[in-house]
VOMAR-102317 format. One record per residue: residue number from 1; residue in three letters; x, y, z of N, C-alpha, C, O in turn; chain. Coordinates in Angstrom, 2 decimals. Layout:
# residues N
> NUM_ala_X_Y_Z_X_Y_Z_X_Y_Z_X_Y_Z_A
...
This chain:
# residues 133
> 1_met_0.67_-51.68_-2.95_0.37_-52.36_-4.19_-1.05_-51.98_-4.63_-1.97_-51.94_-3.82_A
> 2_met_-1.19_-51.72_-5.93_-2.51_-51.34_-6.44_-3.38_-52.57_-6.63_-2.89_-53.67_-6.87_A
> 3_lys_-4.68_-52.36_-6.50_-5.64_-53.43_-6.72_-6.09_-53.42_-8.18_-5.95_-52.41_-8.87_A
> 4_ala_-6.63_-54.54_-8.63_-7.13_-54.62_-10.01_-8.18_-53.55_-10.24_-8.97_-53.24_-9.35_A
> 5_asn_-8.19_-52.98_-11.43_-9.12_-51.95_-11.86_-8.97_-50.62_-11.11_-9.83_-49.75_-11.21_A
> 6_glu_-7.89_-50.46_-10.37_-7.66_-49.21_-9.66_-6.81_-48.31_-10.55_-5.82_-48.75_-11.13_A
> 7_thr_-7.21_-47.06_-10.66_-6.48_-46.10_-11.48_-5.49_-45.36_-10.60_-5.87_-44.84_-9.55_A
> 8_pro_-4.23_-45.29_-11.00_-3.27_-44.56_-10.18_-3.57_-43.06_-10.21_-4.01_-42.53_-11.23_A
> 9_his_-3.32_-42.40_-9.11_-3.44_-40.95_-9.05_-2.02_-40.42_-9.02_-1.31_-40.55_-8.02_A
> 10_glu_-1.62_-39.81_-10.11_-0.24_-39.35_-10.24_0.08_-38.30_-9.20_-0.60_-37.28_-9.09_A
> 11_met_1.14_-38.55_-8.42_1.51_-37.61_-7.38_2.19_-36.38_-7.96_2.81_-36.42_-9.03_A
> 12_ser_2.05_-35.29_-7.25_2.72_-34.03_-7.56_2.32_-33.41_-8.89_3.13_-32.74_-9.52_A
> 13_leu_1.11_-33.64_-9.32_0.68_-33.05_-10.60_0.75_-31.53_-10.57_1.20_-30.92_-11.54_A
> 14_gln_0.32_-30.90_-9.48_0.38_-29.44_-9.41_1.82_-28.95_-9.44_2.13_-27.98_-10.14_A
> 15_glu_2.71_-29.61_-8.70_4.10_-29.21_-8.69_4.74_-29.41_-10.07_5.52_-28.57_-10.52_A
> 16_lys_4.42_-30.51_-10.73_4.95_-30.75_-12.07_4.49_-29.65_-13.02_5.27_-29.16_-13.84_A
> 17_ala_3.21_-29.27_-12.93_2.68_-28.22_-13.80_3.38_-26.89_-13.52_3.70_-26.14_-14.45_A
> 18_ile_3.63_-26.59_-12.24_4.35_-25.35_-11.89_5.77_-25.40_-12.45_6.23_-24.43_-13.05_A
> 19_cys_6.45_-26.51_-12.25_7.82_-26.66_-12.75_7.86_-26.51_-14.27_8.75_-25.85_-14.80_A
> 20_leu_6.91_-27.13_-14.95_6.88_-27.04_-16.42_6.61_-25.60_-16.86_7.18_-25.14_-17.84_A
> 21_ala_5.73_-24.89_-16.14_5.47_-23.49_-16.46_6.73_-22.64_-16.27_6.97_-21.71_-17.04_A
> 22_leu_7.52_-22.95_-15.24_8.75_-22.19_-14.98_9.85_-22.51_-15.99_10.56_-21.61_-16.43_A
> 23_thr_10.00_-23.78_-16.34_11.11_-24.19_-17.22_10.73_-24.15_-18.69_11.59_-23.94_-19.55_A
> 24_gly_9.47_-24.35_-18.99_9.01_-24.39_-20.38_9.24_-25.74_-21.02_10.00_-26.58_-20.52_A
> 25_arg_8.59_-25.93_-22.13_8.76_-27.16_-22.90_10.12_-27.11_-23.59_10.48_-26.10_-24.20_A
> 26_lys_10.86_-28.19_-23.48_12.23_-28.25_-24.02_12.45_-29.60_-24.68_11.76_-30.57_-24.37_A
> 27_pro_13.42_-29.66_-25.61_13.76_-30.95_-26.20_14.36_-31.88_-25.14_14.82_-31.43_-24.09_A
> 28_glu_14.35_-33.16_-25.45_14.94_-34.13_-24.53_16.43_-33.85_-24.35_17.09_-33.36_-25.27_A
> 29_leu_16.94_-34.15_-23.17_18.37_-34.04_-22.89_19.10_-35.19_-23.59_18.49_-36.20_-23.92_A
> 30_pro_20.41_-35.03_-23.82_21.17_-36.08_-24.53_21.63_-37.22_-23.62_22.79_-37.64_-23.67_A
> 31_tyr_20.72_-37.72_-22.79_21.04_-38.82_-21.87_19.95_-39.88_-22.00_18.81_-39.57_-22.36_A
> 32_pro_20.30_-41.13_-21.72_19.27_-42.18_-21.79_18.18_-41.96_-20.74_18.44_-41.42_-19.66_A
> 33_leu_16.98_-42.37_-21.08_15.85_-42.33_-20.16_15.54_-43.74_-19.71_15.59_-44.68_-20.50_A
> 34_lys_15.21_-43.88_-18.41_14.79_-45.19_-17.93_13.43_-45.04_-17.27_13.11_-44.00_-16.71_A
> 35_asp_12.64_-46.10_-17.34_11.34_-46.11_-16.68_11.54_-46.45_-15.21_12.22_-47.42_-14.87_A
> 36_val_10.93_-45.63_-14.34_11.04_-45.83_-12.90_9.64_-45.96_-12.33_8.80_-45.08_-12.51_A
> 37_glu_9.39_-47.07_-11.64_8.09_-47.27_-10.99_8.04_-46.41_-9.75_8.99_-46.38_-8.97_A
> 38_cys_6.93_-45.70_-9.57_6.78_-44.80_-8.43_5.74_-45.33_-7.46_4.92_-46.18_-7.80_A
> 39_ala_5.79_-44.80_-6.25_4.91_-45.25_-5.18_3.43_-45.03_-5.50_2.57_-45.69_-4.92_A
> 40_asp_3.13_-44.11_-6.41_1.74_-43.83_-6.76_1.19_-44.79_-7.82_0.04_-44.67_-8.23_A
> 41_gly_2.01_-45.74_-8.26_1.57_-46.71_-9.26_1.86_-46.30_-10.69_1.61_-47.06_-11.62_A
> 42_thr_2.40_-45.09_-10.88_2.75_-44.64_-12.23_4.18_-45.04_-12.55_4.94_-45.41_-11.66_A
> 43_val_4.53_-44.95_-13.82_5.90_-45.13_-14.27_6.34_-43.79_-14.85_5.69_-43.25_-15.74_A
> 44_gln_7.43_-43.27_-14.33_7.95_-41.99_-14.80_9.27_-42.23_-15.52_9.98_-43.20_-15.24_A
> 45_arg_9.60_-41.33_-16.44_10.84_-41.43_-17.20_11.89_-40.55_-16.55_11.70_-39.34_-16.41_A
> 46_val_13.01_-41.16_-16.14_14.08_-40.46_-15.43_15.36_-40.56_-16.25_15.72_-41.64_-16.73_A
> 47_tyr_16.05_-39.43_-16.41_17.32_-39.42_-17.13_18.42_-40.08_-16.31_18.46_-39.96_-15.09_A
> 48_glu_19.30_-40.78_-17.01_20.51_-41.34_-16.39_21.65_-40.37_-16.73_22.27_-40.47_-17.78_A
> 49_ile_21.91_-39.44_-15.81_22.89_-38.39_-16.03_24.19_-38.77_-15.33_24.19_-39.04_-14.13_A
> 50_pro_25.31_-38.79_-16.07_26.59_-39.12_-15.43_26.94_-38.08_-14.35_26.62_-36.90_-14.49_A
> 51_glu_27.57_-38.54_-13.31_27.94_-37.67_-12.18_28.68_-36.42_-12.64_28.44_-35.33_-12.14_A
> 52_glu_29.60_-36.59_-13.59_30.41_-35.45_-14.04_29.61_-34.40_-14.81_30.10_-33.29_-15.01_A
> 53_asp_28.39_-34.72_-15.24_27.55_-33.76_-15.98_26.48_-33.11_-15.11_25.81_-32.18_-15.56_A
> 54_lys_26.31_-33.58_-13.89_25.18_-33.14_-13.08_25.19_-31.64_-12.77_24.14_-31.00_-12.83_A
> 55_ala_26.34_-31.07_-12.43_26.40_-29.64_-12.11_25.98_-28.80_-13.31_25.23_-27.83_-13.16_A
> 56_lys_26.46_-29.16_-14.50_26.10_-28.41_-15.71_24.61_-28.55_-16.01_23.96_-27.56_-16.34_A
> 57_val_24.08_-29.75_-15.90_22.65_-29.97_-16.16_21.81_-29.16_-15.18_20.84_-28.51_-15.57_A
> 58_leu_22.18_-29.19_-13.91_21.43_-28.43_-12.90_21.46_-26.94_-13.24_20.42_-26.28_-13.19_A
> 59_ala_22.62_-26.41_-13.57_22.75_-24.99_-13.91_21.94_-24.64_-15.16_21.36_-23.56_-15.24_A
> 60_asp_21.90_-25.55_-16.12_21.20_-25.29_-17.39_19.68_-25.33_-17.25_18.98_-24.54_-17.89_A
> 61_ile_19.15_-26.23_-16.42_17.69_-26.39_-16.44_16.97_-25.88_-15.21_15.75_-25.79_-15.22_A
> 62_asn_17.69_-25.54_-14.14_17.02_-25.00_-12.96_16.67_-23.54_-13.22_17.57_-22.73_-13.46_A
> 63_pro_15.39_-23.16_-13.17_14.98_-21.80_-13.52_15.15_-20.78_-12.39_14.90_-19.59_-12.60_A
> 64_leu_15.56_-21.21_-11.21_15.65_-20.29_-10.08_16.93_-19.46_-10.14_18.01_-19.99_-10.40_A
> 65_val_16.80_-18.17_-9.89_17.94_-17.26_-9.89_18.93_-17.65_-8.80_20.13_-17.76_-9.04_A
> 66_asp_18.42_-17.86_-7.60_19.26_-18.20_-6.46_19.13_-19.69_-6.13_19.04_-20.06_-4.96_A
> 67_gly_19.14_-20.51_-7.15_18.97_-21.94_-6.94_20.15_-22.54_-6.20_21.21_-21.93_-6.12_A
> 68_pro_19.96_-23.73_-5.66_21.03_-24.37_-4.89_22.19_-24.79_-5.78_22.02_-25.05_-6.98_A
> 69_cys_23.36_-24.87_-5.18_24.55_-25.38_-5.86_24.60_-26.90_-5.68_23.94_-27.46_-4.80_A
> 70_ile_25.37_-27.54_-6.51_25.45_-29.00_-6.54_25.89_-29.60_-5.19_25.49_-30.71_-4.86_A
> 71_asp_26.69_-28.87_-4.42_27.18_-29.40_-3.15_26.35_-28.98_-1.94_26.68_-29.33_-0.81_A
> 72_asp_25.26_-28.24_-2.18_24.38_-27.82_-1.09_23.55_-28.99_-0.58_23.38_-30.00_-1.26_A
> 73_ala_23.04_-28.83_0.62_22.04_-29.75_1.16_20.71_-29.01_1.10_20.65_-27.80_1.33_A
> 74_met_19.64_-29.74_0.80_18.30_-29.17_0.77_17.36_-30.11_1.52_17.69_-31.28_1.77_A
> 75_phe_16.21_-29.59_1.87_15.20_-30.35_2.59_14.02_-30.55_1.66_13.49_-29.59_1.10_A
> 76_asp_13.59_-31.80_1.48_12.46_-32.16_0.63_11.19_-32.11_1.49_11.05_-32.88_2.44_A
> 77_leu_10.27_-31.22_1.14_9.04_-31.04_1.92_8.15_-32.28_1.91_7.47_-32.55_2.90_A
> 78_his_8.14_-33.03_0.81_7.30_-34.23_0.74_7.87_-35.36_1.60_7.15_-35.99_2.37_A
> 79_glu_9.15_-35.59_1.45_9.81_-36.70_2.16_10.16_-36.31_3.60_10.33_-37.17_4.46_A
> 80_arg_10.25_-35.00_3.84_10.64_-34.46_5.16_12.03_-34.96_5.56_12.28_-35.34_6.70_A
> 81_lys_12.93_-34.95_4.55_14.31_-35.37_4.76_15.24_-34.44_4.01_14.87_-33.82_3.01_A
> 82_thr_16.46_-34.36_4.51_17.52_-33.59_3.86_18.25_-34.49_2.87_18.35_-35.71_3.06_A
> 83_phe_18.75_-33.88_1.79_19.52_-34.63_0.79_20.58_-33.71_0.20_20.49_-32.49_0.32_A
> 84_lys_21.57_-34.31_-0.44_22.58_-33.54_-1.18_22.02_-33.24_-2.56_21.49_-34.13_-3.23_A
> 85_val_22.14_-31.99_-2.99_21.59_-31.59_-4.28_22.15_-32.46_-5.40_21.44_-32.76_-6.35_A
> 86_arg_23.41_-32.87_-5.30_24.02_-33.68_-6.37_23.28_-34.99_-6.63_23.50_-35.64_-7.66_A
> 87_asp_22.40_-35.38_-5.72_21.62_-36.61_-5.90_20.29_-36.37_-6.61_19.47_-37.29_-6.71_A
> 88_phe_20.08_-35.14_-7.10_18.82_-34.81_-7.78_18.55_-35.73_-8.98_19.45_-36.36_-9.52_A
> 89_leu_17.29_-35.78_-9.36_16.86_-36.49_-10.57_16.32_-35.48_-11.57_15.91_-34.38_-11.19_A
> 90_val_16.31_-35.85_-12.84_15.61_-35.08_-13.86_14.62_-36.02_-14.51_14.99_-37.08_-15.02_A
> 91_ile_13.34_-35.62_-14.48_12.32_-36.44_-15.13_11.89_-35.77_-16.42_11.94_-34.55_-16.56_A
> 92_arg_11.48_-36.59_-17.35_10.91_-36.11_-18.61_9.41_-36.17_-18.43_8.84_-37.25_-18.26_A
> 93_trp_8.75_-35.00_-18.46_7.31_-34.96_-18.20_6.71_-33.80_-18.98_7.23_-32.69_-18.95_A
> 94_gly_5.61_-34.06_-19.68_4.89_-33.00_-20.38_5.75_-32.20_-21.34_5.61_-30.98_-21.42_A
> 95_glu_6.63_-32.85_-22.05_7.54_-32.20_-22.99_8.53_-31.27_-22.31_9.01_-30.32_-22.93_A
> 96_gly_8.82_-31.55_-21.04_9.80_-30.75_-20.32_10.76_-31.62_-19.54_10.51_-32.82_-19.35_A
> 97_asn_11.84_-31.03_-19.08_12.85_-31.69_-18.26_12.78_-31.06_-16.89_13.16_-29.90_-16.71_A
> 98_leu_12.30_-31.79_-15.92_12.00_-31.23_-14.60_12.93_-31.79_-13.54_13.13_-33.00_-13.44_A
> 99_val_13.49_-30.89_-12.74_14.38_-31.26_-11.65_13.53_-31.77_-10.48_12.55_-31.15_-10.09_A
> 100_ala_13.94_-32.91_-9.95_13.20_-33.53_-8.86_14.15_-33.99_-7.76_15.36_-34.11_-7.96_A
> 101_ser_13.59_-34.22_-6.62_14.32_-34.73_-5.46_14.77_-36.17_-5.72_14.14_-36.87_-6.51_A
> 102_pro_15.83_-36.62_-5.05_16.19_-38.04_-5.18_15.11_-38.95_-4.59_15.09_-40.14_-4.87_A
> 103_tyr_14.21_-38.37_-3.78_13.11_-39.14_-3.19_11.87_-39.13_-4.08_10.83_-39.67_-3.70_A
> 104_phe_11.96_-38.52_-5.25_10.80_-38.38_-6.13_10.01_-39.67_-6.35_8.79_-39.65_-6.24_A
> 105_pro_10.66_-40.81_-6.66_9.86_-42.02_-6.90_9.00_-42.44_-5.71_7.96_-43.08_-5.88_A
> 106_arg_9.44_-42.09_-4.52_8.71_-42.51_-3.31_7.66_-41.48_-2.89_6.56_-41.84_-2.48_A
> 107_ser_8.01_-40.18_-2.98_7.09_-39.18_-2.42_6.77_-38.00_-3.32_5.96_-37.16_-2.96_A
> 108_gly_7.40_-37.93_-4.50_7.00_-36.93_-5.49_7.60_-35.56_-5.39_7.12_-34.64_-6.05_A
> 109_gly_8.64_-35.36_-4.58_9.22_-34.03_-4.42_9.88_-33.49_-5.68_10.75_-34.13_-6.27_A
> 110_met_9.45_-32.29_-6.07_10.02_-31.57_-7.21_10.89_-30.44_-6.67_10.91_-30.21_-5.46_A
> 111_phe_11.63_-29.70_-7.55_12.51_-28.67_-7.05_11.76_-27.55_-6.34_12.35_-26.85_-5.52_A
> 112_val_10.48_-27.35_-6.63_9.71_-26.33_-5.90_9.39_-26.78_-4.48_8.87_-26.00_-3.68_A
> 113_asp_9.70_-28.03_-4.16_9.47_-28.58_-2.82_10.74_-28.59_-1.98_10.76_-29.19_-0.91_A
> 114_trp_11.80_-27.95_-2.45_13.07_-27.93_-1.74_13.22_-26.62_-0.97_12.92_-25.55_-1.50_A
> 115_ile_13.68_-26.72_0.27_14.02_-25.53_1.04_15.33_-25.78_1.76_15.71_-26.93_1.97_A
> 116_pro_16.04_-24.72_2.15_17.25_-24.93_2.95_16.88_-25.64_4.26_15.86_-25.32_4.86_A
> 117_pro_17.69_-26.57_4.70_17.36_-27.34_5.91_17.10_-26.46_7.13_16.27_-26.80_7.98_A
> 118_glu_17.80_-25.34_7.23_17.61_-24.47_8.39_16.24_-23.80_8.42_15.82_-23.29_9.46_A
> 119_lys_15.53_-23.80_7.28_14.19_-23.22_7.24_13.09_-24.26_7.47_11.91_-23.92_7.54_A
> 120_ala_13.49_-25.51_7.59_12.52_-26.59_7.80_12.20_-26.68_9.28_13.05_-27.02_10.10_A
> 121_asn_10.96_-26.37_9.61_10.52_-26.50_11.00_9.02_-26.76_11.00_8.40_-26.82_9.94_A
> 122_asn_8.46_-26.90_12.14_7.03_-27.19_12.24_6.19_-25.93_12.44_5.02_-26.02_12.80_A
> 123_gln_6.79_-24.76_12.20_6.09_-23.50_12.42_5.42_-22.99_11.14_4.81_-21.91_11.16_A
> 124_gly_5.52_-23.71_10.06_5.04_-23.22_8.78_6.24_-22.81_7.95_7.33_-22.63_8.49_A
> 125_ile_6.06_-22.66_6.67_7.18_-22.41_5.77_6.81_-21.29_4.82_5.71_-21.25_4.28_A
> 126_leu_7.74_-20.37_4.62_7.57_-19.28_3.68_8.58_-19.47_2.56_9.78_-19.62_2.82_A
> 127_leu_8.11_-19.47_1.32_9.01_-19.64_0.17_9.25_-18.29_-0.47_8.33_-17.50_-0.64_A
> 128_asp_10.48_-18.03_-0.84_10.88_-16.79_-1.49_11.72_-17.20_-2.70_12.91_-17.48_-2.56_A
> 129_ile_11.11_-17.23_-3.88_11.85_-17.68_-5.06_11.88_-16.59_-6.11_10.97_-15.77_-6.21_A
> 130_lys_12.96_-16.59_-6.87_13.12_-15.66_-7.99_13.39_-16.52_-9.22_14.22_-17.43_-9.18_A
> 131_val_12.68_-16.23_-10.30_12.78_-17.03_-11.52_13.56_-16.25_-12.57_13.37_-15.05_-12.73_A
> 132_arg_14.44_-16.96_-13.30_15.17_-16.35_-14.42_14.20_-16.00_-15.52_13.24_-16.72_-15.76_A
> 133_lys_14.45_-14.90_-16.19_13.59_-14.49_-17.33_14.23_-14.92_-18.63_13.67_-14.67_-19.70_A
């Protein structure tokens, strides 16, 4: 809980900026937005995307060439947990629609923080990403 006169420090600002640079500024998606309180004391806007639309939304807005499929499992580097991609969130931030981990409200994981679970270890991590042009 934040104390009076304390300014929240928004988590994952660098990752959000990277994601926005990769995806670009885009119009809002045609889904309702809800305010979600996050562990850092900020309120972020998260789309309420119906389950049946999630695969299409992921394919449309994920800028990675070899991005994960909706039924894949991924490992969130911030949360240090595995999740099903279908549980992803999309936040509205900086005039963009950014793909985030289902753990985003708690730990700030964005799609650039996802790796295949088999690559998650304590030996260090190497990322190899390709971006659509």
